[in-house]
N, C-alpha and C positions, 0 to 999 in steps of 0.2 A: 413463432417461438419468441418469448420475451427473454430478458436478460437473465432472470433466475433459471429458466429452463435451459438456456444456452450453457450456463456454467454448471448446472447439475449434470447435464449430458456429458460435459467435458471432464467431470471429476475423476473418473477412473484413470485417465491418461494425462492428467494435468501436470503433475509434478515431474515425470520423467523428461518432459520437453522443456522445462524451464531454462536449462543451460543453453539449449539451442535457440530458443526464442528471445532470450535476453543475452546478447553477445557479451555484455560486460558484467555478467552475473556476479562474479566474485567481488569485484570492486563496488558494484552497485549495492549489494546486500551487506558487504563488509563495512562500507561506510555507514549504512543505515543502522548498523549495530554499534559501531565504534564511536559515533557522535553522542551516544547516550552518556551523560556525564556522571551518573550516580554510582555510588560504591557497589561493587558486585555482590556484596553481602546484604544489601538493603532489601527490605521487605516492601518492594514497590507495588503499588496498584497500577496495573497496566490495562489499557483498552485497545484492542486491535479492530479497526474499522474496515469492513470488507475482508475479514480474516481469511476467507477461502479455506484452503487445506492446512492453514496454520504454518506455512513456510517461514514467514518473517517472525511471527510471534514465537515459534519454536526456537528460532535462533536467539531471540531475546531471552527466553526461558533458560536456554543452555548457558548463557553468560551470567544471568541473574537468577540463580536457582531458587531464591526465596521470593521471587516476584509472584504476585497474585494476579493471574491473567483472566481477562474477560474477552471473549471472542464474539464478534457480532458480524453476521453475514445474512444475506437473504436467500442463499442457496443451501438447503439442508444437506444435500449430498456432499457438497464441499466440506461442510462442517463435520460430517461423519469421518472424513479423511483426517481432519484436524484432531478429532477425539482420539483416533487411532495413533496419530503421531505423538500426542501428549501422553497417552497410556504407556507407550514404549519408554517414555522418560520418567514414568512413575508419577505423573502429574494429572490433575483433573481440573482443567480450566472451567470457568463459568461460561456457558454457551447461551447466546441470545440469537434467535432467528428473527430477522426483520430488516426493513429498510432503515439505514441509519439516519436518514433525514426525518423519519417519523417515529423511530423507536427511542424510548427513554433510555439514556445511557446507564441508568441504575447506579448512580453514585458519582463521585469525583475521583480524579486520578492524578498520580504524579507524572505518568507518561501515557500519552495517546499516540498510537502509531497507525500507519496505513501503508499498504504496498500495492501498487498497480490496481487500484480500485476507483479512486476519486475522479480519475479522468473519464469515467463513464457518465458523470453528472454534467448537466447543462451549466452554463456560467453562473446564472443566478443561484442555482442550488449549491454550487461550490462555495460561493461567497457566504451563503447562509450556513453551510456546514462549518466553515472556518469559525464563524461566530459562535456556533454551538459548541465546537471543540474548545474554544477559549473559555467559555462559561463552565465547561466540565472539567477543566484543569484546576488543580490546587495551586495556590500561589507558589511560584518557583518551579511549577511543572513545565514539561516540555512536550512539544508536538513534532513528530518526524513523519514526513510524507515522502515515501520512495515511489515515484510515479513516472508517467510519461507526460511530456509537455509538447505543445505545438510549436513549430518553428515560428519565429517572430515575423517572417515574411514568407511569401509563396515559394520563393527560391530556396530559402533555408529549409522549409518543410519538405520540399522535394529532395533536398540533399539528405535529410533524415531518413526518408522513406527508402531512397536508393541504397543508402548505407546499410539499413536494416535488412533489406531483401538480399543484398549481396552477402552479408554476414551469415544469415541463417541458411542460405543455399550452400555456402562454403562449408557449413557444419554438417551438410548431408541430409537436410530435412526432406522428407518425402513429399510428393505433390499432394497426397491426401492430407498429411499433417499441415501443410501450408494452407490448403483450402479451408481446413477447420479453423486455423488461427485467423485467417482473413474473415471468416464468418463472424467470429467473436469481435473482431476489430470494427465490424459494422456498428457496434454499440459504443465506440469511442466518441467522446466529445471533448477533445483535448483543448487546452488553453495555454497561451504563452506563459513562460516562467515568470517574467517580470510582472505580468498582470496578477498572477497568484501571490507573488511576494507582496504586492501593494495591498491585496485583500487581507493578508495576514496582519500587516501593519495597521490597517484600518480597523480590524477586529480588536486590536489592543496588544498584539504580540510584540515583544521586544527582542533585540538581537536576531532579527529575521535574517536568514542567510540561505544560500544554496551551497551545501558542503561537497556536492559531487555532481558532475554533469558529463554525460557521454552522448552526444547527439540528442535524442529525445528522452533519454533516461536521466532523471534528476532526483537528488535527495535534498529536500529543503524543509524548512520549518522555523520554529521560534519558541520563545519562552513566555509564560505568563509571569509578569513581575511579582516579586514578593511584596 
């Protein structure tokens, strides 16, 4: 099973488990939305990389009702869930199916976002993607990545894993659900936060920052200068 098949298989039950598998769900996603600095009435062009079921982009759409959304993901079944989510909101985002390392982003954007997706890339691909994101932003545009990061040392990473496991077990996750989550985690290729911040700066981003961090869950990004 490849990563596309793994997430297509998980599509039906993906959203109901988000609050269990992301112990800091409200703060994590809340920050990822609140850091976006544009006026809520703005007609933003927004690209969501690894959009999945549209959870994060749906939150952005709710706050920025005039935003023009483009959702890109390699798992068609996940995107079907996203279409249904946006249909309930009376919206019809542009849908792109493909690998965001290889797929043309079909334009330039004021805001590029991603949630819990980029950590599946190898380090070199992450760095190349950040360069591609920078090139696809309009001057003054913003990139927000809400993702998981690797602990800076072996002991720190061990602490992250232990905290996560204790948290999800405390929330009552079943053994079957935990096993499925761990199977998807086999595709994780996480990288320390500071390394990724340095790649963003190298790509040309300014005001690079981490706006939120809870163990491995981090919200970070930067701006393309005007």
